[in-house]
C-alpha positions as protocol buffer text, in pm:
chain_id: "A"
residue {
  index: 1
  type: MET
  ca { x: -1060 y: 144 z: -687 }
}
residue {
  index: 2
  type: TYR
  ca { x: -774 y: 399 z: -673 }
}
residue {
  index: 3
  type: PRO
  ca { x: -685 y: 386 z: -1046 }
}
residue {
  index: 4
  type: ASN
  ca { x: -390 y: 628 z: -1013 }
}
residue {
  index: 5
  type: ASN
  ca { x: -222 y: 459 z: -718 }
}
residue {
  index: 6
  type: ILE
  ca { x: 141 y: 386 z: -805 }
}
residue {
  index: 7
  type: TYR
  ca { x: 162 y: 88 z: -570 }
}
residue {
  index: 8
  type: ILE
  ca { x: -146 y: -77 z: -720 }
}
residue {
  index: 9
  type: LYS
  ca { x: -18 y: -11 z: -1073 }
}
residue {
  index: 10
  type: HIS
  ca { x: 307 y: -184 z: -977 }
}
residue {
  index: 11
  type: TYR
  ca { x: 155 y: -453 z: -757 }
}
residue {
  index: 12
  type: ALA
  ca { x: 360 y: -735 z: -912 }
}
residue {
  index: 13
  type: GLU
  ca { x: 684 y: -552 z: -836 }
}
residue {
  index: 14
  type: VAL
  ca { x: 582 y: -450 z: -483 }
}
residue {
  index: 15
  type: LYS
  ca { x: 477 y: -807 z: -404 }
}
residue {
  index: 16
  type: LYS
  ca { x: 821 y: -941 z: -502 }
}
residue {
  index: 17
  type: TYR
  ca { x: 991 y: -762 z: -212 }
}
residue {
  index: 18
  type: ALA
  ca { x: 1041 y: -962 z: 107 }
}
residue {
  index: 19
  type: GLY
  ca { x: 876 y: -852 z: 429 }
}
residue {
  index: 20
  type: ASP
  ca { x: 539 y: -721 z: 536 }
}
residue {
  index: 21
  type: ILE
  ca { x: 346 y: -459 z: 340 }
}
residue {
  index: 22
  type: GLY
  ca { x: 522 y: -166 z: 507 }
}
residue {
  index: 23
  type: VAL
  ca { x: 865 y: -309 z: 431 }
}
residue {
  index: 24
  type: GLN
  ca { x: 765 y: -389 z: 73 }
}
residue {
  index: 25
  type: LEU
  ca { x: 644 y: -31 z: 21 }
}
residue {
  index: 26
  type: ASP
  ca { x: 960 y: 112 z: 180 }
}
residue {
  index: 27
  type: LYS
  ca { x: 1178 y: -94 z: -54 }
}
residue {
  index: 28
  type: PHE
  ca { x: 971 y: 8 z: -357 }
}
residue {
  index: 29
  type: ASP
  ca { x: 997 y: 375 z: -254 }
}
residue {
  index: 30
  type: ASN
  ca { x: 1374 y: 347 z: -206 }
}
residue {
  index: 31
  type: ASP
  ca { x: 1430 y: 172 z: -538 }
}
residue {
  index: 32
  type: HIS
  ca { x: 1224 y: 435 z: -724 }
}
residue {
  index: 33
  type: HIS
  ca { x: 1339 y: 737 z: -520 }
}
residue {
  index: 34
  type: LEU
  ca { x: 985 y: 816 z: -403 }
}
residue {
  index: 35
  type: LYS
  ca { x: 893 y: 1015 z: -95 }
}
residue {
  index: 36
  type: HIS
  ca { x: 678 y: 852 z: 173 }
}
residue {
  index: 37
  type: ASN
  ca { x: 311 y: 897 z: 77 }
}
residue {
  index: 38
  type: ALA
  ca { x: 83 y: 792 z: 363 }
}
residue {
  index: 39
  type: LEU
  ca { x: -237 y: 831 z: 161 }
}
residue {
  index: 40
  type: ALA
  ca { x: -113 y: 621 z: -131 }
}
residue {
  index: 41
  type: ARG
  ca { x: 5 y: 356 z: 113 }
}
residue {
  index: 42
  type: ALA
  ca { x: -332 y: 353 z: 291 }
}
residue {
  index: 43
  type: GLN
  ca { x: -509 y: 318 z: -44 }
}
residue {
  index: 44
  type: TYR
  ca { x: -283 y: 27 z: -138 }
}
residue {
  index: 45
  type: LYS
  ca { x: -344 y: -147 z: 194 }
}
residue {
  index: 46
  type: HIS
  ca { x: -720 y: -95 z: 154 }
}
residue {
  index: 47
  type: TRP
  ca { x: -708 y: -237 z: -199 }
}
residue {
  index: 48
  type: ARG
  ca { x: -505 y: -536 z: -75 }
}
residue {
  index: 49
  type: SER
  ca { x: -748 y: -590 z: 213 }
}
residue {
  index: 50
  type: VAL
  ca { x: -1037 y: -604 z: -34 }
}
residue {
  index: 51
  type: GLN
  ca { x: -844 y: -839 z: -263 }
}
residue {
  index: 52
  type: THR
  ca { x: -742 y: -1075 z: 16 }
}
residue {
  index: 53
  type: GLY
  ca { x: -1041 y: -1037 z: 249 }
}
residue {
  index: 54
  type: VAL
  ca { x: -808 y: -946 z: 536 }
}
residue {
  index: 55
  type: PRO
  ca { x: -928 y: -616 z: 688 }
}
residue {
  index: 56
  type: GLU
  ca { x: -650 y: -627 z: 948 }
}
residue {
  index: 57
  type: LEU
  ca { x: -409 y: -491 z: 684 }
}
residue {
  index: 58
  type: LEU
  ca { x: -542 y: -143 z: 760 }
}
residue {
  index: 59
  type: SER
  ca { x: -423 y: 41 z: 1068 }
}
residue {
  index: 60
  type: ALA
  ca { x: -634 y: 297 z: 1254 }
}
residue {
  index: 61
  type: ASP
  ca { x: -432 y: 574 z: 1086 }
}
residue {
  index: 62
  type: ASP
  ca { x: -495 y: 420 z: 743 }
}
residue {
  index: 63
  type: LYS
  ca { x: -870 y: 410 z: 810 }
}
residue {
  index: 64
  type: ARG
  ca { x: -865 y: 770 z: 928 }
}
residue {
  index: 65
  type: LEU
  ca { x: -680 y: 885 z: 615 }
}
residue {
  index: 66
  type: LEU
  ca { x: -935 y: 707 z: 396 }
}
residue {
  index: 67
  type: GLY
  ca { x: -1237 y: 819 z: 596 }
}
residue {
  index: 68
  type: LEU
  ca { x: -1337 y: 462 z: 681 }
}
């Protein structure tokens, strides 16, 4: 699922940041000088929701971006 997603590839690093998923992704982006990528973030949240069994991680916008 989403084999080229930078956030999934660096899950261990993203998870180390304090805060909710959005804050963790913001900190990862800032540390690596990445631009905001809504699709990659939605993919990461979807992957995390599958891993954790918590579908509430996805917002309505995330679902729309992913076609869910």
